[in-house]
C-alpha positions, -999 to 999 in steps of 0.1 A, spaced: -588 742 714 -595 704 715 -595 701 677 -561 718 677 -549 691 702 -543 717 729 -557 693 754 -545 710 786 -562 743 778 -593 726 764 -597 705 796 -595 736 817 -623 753 797 -644 720 798 -640 719 836 -651 755 839 -682 747 818 -690 718 842 -687 742 872 -709 767 854 -737 742 849 -735 731 886 -760 705 894 -780 711 863 -781 679 843 -778 696 810 -766 679 778 -739 705 775 -726 696 809 -725 659 799 -706 668 767 -682 689 788 -676 659 812 -670 636 782 -644 659 766 -627 667 799 -622 629 804 -611 626 768 -585 654 773 -573 636 804 -568 604 782 -549 623 756 -527 639 783 -522 606 800 -534 621 833 -536 598 863 -573 604 867 -581 597 830 -595 563 835 -615 575 866 -630 604 847 -641 584 817 -654 555 838 -674 581 859 -689 595 827 -699 561 814 -714 552 847 -733 584 852 -744 589 816 -752 554 803 -778 568 779 -756 595 765 -749 594 727 -712 596 734 -710 565 756 -701 544 725 -673 567 717 -662 566 754 -659 528 751 -638 532 721 -615 557 737 -612 537 769 -602 507 749 -577 529 731 -564 543 764 -559 508 779 -542 496 747 -517 525 749 -510 515 785 -504 478 773 -533 467 795 -547 445 768 -572 425 788 -588 459 799 -586 471 763 -606 440 752 -631 447 780 -639 482 767 -637 474 730 -661 446 733 -687 469 749 -690 493 720 -713 491 690 -689 490 661 -716 500 637 -715 535 652 -678 539 645 -666 558 614 -644 541 589 -610 551 604 -622 543 639 -634 509 627 -601 500 612 -583 511 644 -608 492 665 -602 459 645 -565 462 647 -561 471 683 -587 446 694 -570 420 673 -536 428 687 -550 428 723 -563 393 717 -530 383 702 -511 395 732 -535 377 755 -530 345 733 -566 343 721 -554 337 686 -587 326 671 -603 359 679 -572 379 671 -572 363 636 -608 371 631 -602 408 639 -571 410 617 -590 393 589 -614 423 587 -587 448 577 -559 427 561 -572 434 526 -582 470 529 -559 500 523 -553 515 558 -523 522 579 -531 490 598 -532 468 568 -495 457 569 -493 449 606 -527 432 604 -514 411 576 -483 403 595 -500 391 627 -527 373 607 -500 355 588 -481 348 620 -511 332 635 -517 311 604 -480 300 606 -484 290 642 -515 270 633 -496 253 605 -518 269 578 -486 274 558 -501 284 524 -523 311 540 -493 324 560 -470 323 529 -494 344 509 -497 370 537 -459 372 542 -453 375 505 -475 407 504 -451 422 530 -418 417 512 -416 453 501 -430 468 533 -404 489 551 -413 477 585 -417 440 579 -394 434 549 -364 426 571 -383 398 590 -408 381 566 -381 364 545 -373 342 575 -409 331 577 -410 325 540 -379 303 542 -393 283 571 -426 279 553 -410 265 522 -390 242 543 -420 230 564 -440 224 532 -412 202 519 -405 227 490 -367 222 492 -360 235 458 -377 268 468 -356 269 499 -324 263 480 -333 290 455 -346 316 481 -324 312 512 -287 317 500 -292 354 494 -310 358 527 -282 341 547 -256 367 534 -275 396 550 -287 377 581 -279 387 616 -255 367 638 -285 352 655 -305 344 623 -277 331 601 -272 297 619 -310 292 618 -312 298 580 -280 277 575 -296 248 592 -328 250 571 -308 254 539 -284 226 548 -312 203 557 -329 211 524 -298 200 505 -297 170 528 -332 160 520 -324 164 483 -293 141 489 -272 170 475 -246 164 502 -217 182 486 -237 215 482 -252 213 517 -222 205 538 -210 241 541 -244 252 555 -245 224 581 -209 233 591 -219 269 595 -248 259 618 -226 236 638 -200 263 643 -222 294 650 -254 281 666 -255 287 703 -267 252 708 -262 222 686 -281 190 694 -271 154 687 -295 153 657 -276 182 641 -243 164 646 -257 132 632 -269 150 601 -235 167 596 -217 134 602 -239 116 577 -232 143 551 -195 139 556 -200 102 554 -218 104 520 -190 127 506 -164 103 519 -148 127 544 -146 99 570 -123 117 595 -147 146 598 -177 122 599 -161 104 629 -159 137 648 -195 145 642 -209 110 648 -191 108 681 -210 139 692 -243 124 681 -242 94 706 -248 114 738 -280 95 745 -287 58 741 -315 64 717 -324 55 681 -302 83 668 -272 70 688 -278 35 673 -277 50 638 -247 71 646 -228 41 661 -235 21 630 -222 47 606 -194 55 629 -183 19 626 -185 21 589 -163 52 589 -137 34 610 -137 5 586 -131 29 557 -102 44 578 -88 10 584 -94 12 622 -110 -22 627 -107 -23 665 -127 10 668 -152 -2 642 -157 -34 662 -165 -14 693 -189 9 675 -207 -21 659 -210 -37 694 -226 -5 708 -251 -4 679 -259 -40 684 -268 -35 721 -295 -9 713 -330 -21 705 -345 7 685 -340 -4 649 -341 -42 644 -324 -41 611 -295 -20 623 -292 -42 654 -290 -73 632 -264 -59 608 -243 -44 636 -243 -77 656 -232 -96 625 -204 -71 617 -193 -71 653 -190 -109 652 -172 -108 619 -147 -82 631 -142 -101 663 -134 -132 642 -110 -113 619 -92 -96 648 -84 -130 664 -96 -122 699 -95 -146 729 -87 -166 705 -121 -168 688 -141 -173 719 -157 -138 716 -163 -144 679 -180 -177 686 -202 -161 713 -211 -132 690 -220 -155 661 -241 -177 684 -259 -146 697 -266 -135 661 -279 -169 652 -301 -171 683 -316 -136 677 -320 -138 640 -326 -174 629 -343 -163 597 -318 -136 587 -307 -134 552 -272 -136 566 -277 -167 587 -257 -189 564 -228 -164 565 -230 -164 603 -227 -202 603 -199 -200 577 -178 -178 600 -188 -198 630 -175 -229 613 -142 -212 605 -139 -200 641 -145 -236 654 -119 -249 629 -93 -225 643 -101 -237 678 -101 -274 667 -137 -278 679 -149 -301 651 -180 -312 669 -195 -277 670 -181 -269 636 -199 -299 621 -231 -290 640 -229 -255 625 -223 -268 590 -253 -290 592 -274 -259 598 -263 -241 567 -291 -245 541 -272 -234 510 -235 -244 512 -211 -229 487 -180 -247 474 -159 -234 503 -184 -247 528 -187 -281 511 -149 -283 512 -149 -274 548 -176 -299 555 -155 -327 540 -126 -318 563 -146 -311 594 -166 -343 592 -134 -363 586 -117 -349 617 -148 -352 638 -150 -389 627 -114 -394 639 -123 -378 673 -152 -402 676 -130 -432 665 -102 -423 690 -128 -420 718 -141 -455 708 -174 -443 695 -171 -465 664 -208 -464 652 -209 -426 654 -176 -424 637 -189 -445 608 -219 -421 604 -196 -391 605 -171 -405 580 -201 -410 557 -208 -373 559 -173 -365 549 -174 -389 520 -204 -371 505 -179 -346 492 -151 -367 477 -141 -342 450 -125 -315 471 -96 -332 489 -86 -365 474 -63 -374 504 -91 -367 529 -115 -387 508 -92 -417 508 -85 -414 545 -122 -412 551 -126 -446 535 -97 -460 554 -108 -449 589 -144 -459 582 -130 -493 574 -111 -493 607 -142 -484 626 -162 -512 609 -134 -536 617 -137 -526 654 -174 -533 651 -166 -568 637 -184 -559 605 -155 -573 585 -174 -576 552 -181 -539 550 -147 -531 563 -132 -551 533 -153 -529 509 -141 -497 525 -104 -508 525 -108 -517 488 -124 -483 482 -95 -467 499 -69 -484 477 -89 -474 446 -91 -438 456 -67 -415 437 -39 -403 459 -41 -432 484 -7 -445 472 11 -416 487 -6 -420 521 10 -438 551 -22 -458 555 -17 -474 521 6 -502 533 -15 -509 564 -46 -512 542 -32 -544 527 -24 -557 561 -58 -549 574 -75 -564 544 -57 -596 551 -69 -595 587 -105 -588 577 -105 -619 554 -87 -639 581 -114 -630 606 -140 -643 581 -119 -675 578 -115 -665 541 -79 -678 542 -74 -680 504 -84 -643 502 -63 -633 533 -30 -648 520 -25 -625 489 -33 -593 510 -8 -603 537 17 -612 511 12 -579 493 18 -561 526 49 -582 533 63 -575 499 58 -538 503 71 -537 539 99 -563 535 126 -538 543 110 -524 574 115 -553 598 86 -542 621 64 -561 645 36 -557 620 57 -575 593 64 -604 617 27 -606 625 18 -606 588 42 -635 582 26 -654 611 -9 -648 596 2 -660 562 16 -690 579 -17 -696 598 -37 -692 566 -16 -718 548 -18 -740 579 -56 -737 580 -55 -747 543 -32 -777 553 -5 -763 530 21 -770 557 53 -765 538 41 -730 528 31 -724 563 65 -734 576 82 -710 551 63 -680 565 68 -691 601 105 -692 593 103 -656 580 85 -646 612 112 -662 633 139 -646 612 123 -612 616 120 -618 653 100 -587 661 67 -602 673 54 -636 685 87 -655 677 77 -683 701 43 -686 685 60 -690 651 84 -717 665 56 -736 679 35 -735 648 66 -744 627 71 -775 649 35 -784 649 35 -782 611 65 -805 609 47 -830 631 17 -830 608 42 -837 579 56 -867 599 89 -850 603 94 -856 640 130 -846 641 122 -812 627 93 -809 651 115 -817 680 140 -791 667 114 -764 665 98 -772 698 
């Protein structure tokens, strides 16, 4: 009856046998107790565990105890009480099991260890039967490979899963493992070859996962055009899309120049102020630049520059923020100036330091701050032609500022800086000589002033400048101050000839100084002629001219003329 699996009838007869033997401790009674308990197990009776435990406890030396352990383990396994299954399986002597029982023992013990998360022992049990031909071989292979996968033993796991690709039970699931393993091993070509067919038959849950792996494989291969549709699929169908996924999709759009779409994805990637957000802001700014939206690009560069994760991105972002602030004419230029100063302070050794100073100079020029502009120019190590040209201009206007503020020595030094670059703007070069001469004159360094005035007159283009006439007048005065009257006379006369139609106070003064020079040389008639011209012009010091005219007549013993003048 037992062998025909009629366990209810068999148990009844075994119980009758137990009653028949009574208290007699006969081996037949022991066997009847064992099979009665075994029938209870097969029938899932409530007292099954009690009966078999009672048998084991009362018959420890019985030959069927080992088999009792086996069936108790099997019973607990079927009840999903895996810790108890392990308890009973580990009591038996596996050497006494037949081949089929041994295979069952290894699998069910292994699976019980697996469920209780003792993966090392589970793997050891599955290993014993994964390469033999039993009904447990396929599931043993699966769980053995799964544990290897969990332990990152990907090659072992891959070999195991590949053996199951034709298995009816596991064929639907192992391709997902194989795809993941190829991906985790960095075998992106294999992923690209293997996964597309899989994604077509994947479930709604699996499809986004495979799409992500496939899209990322194309991404790693920099095959952005091929990968974008899979990354899009993942973004649209996955139950949860994290900022990293949006960044990857945004960067893919960026690389294939779909900047509008890239903007949408990058904006979703900046949820946290982390390194990913810094990268996303930087590329978002570049997208806005490509789309001609400089205001938004400026804001994105600013955000990227305020995060401290990637120093190179921070540096580039800050420079571009400053540059865009400069181009967009904000405040006006105060923001740009502050931004460039911040860049220079943070990155004094940057390869873009000269560029930063260049733009800082231009910003200062627009604000008329020649002092800071010149200071910035002096810090540029390698000036190009544009910066040399700017240097000539900035130093000249800074020199004028110093001159007007009566800092004559500093103005001379600054005009010298401008005059280092005479070839760019001839007019500024000439004016630099002129105003340097003026500063030297104010410092009573008349000899050097004369050299600079002469240099001014010799500089091409000086003839068209308004300072040209005054240079003759000032040369006359410089010689006059040095009591070089013979040299002073021709310069004053040149000025008077040039300015004869102007009838200005300066012309009157020039006539008087010519008169004085002739007077000092005791050429009184010539002195009188020029005093007469000063009187006739009448714009400045007419009384002085009349007095000097009369005094000159007195020295010529012409008292009546002297009296007339005086």
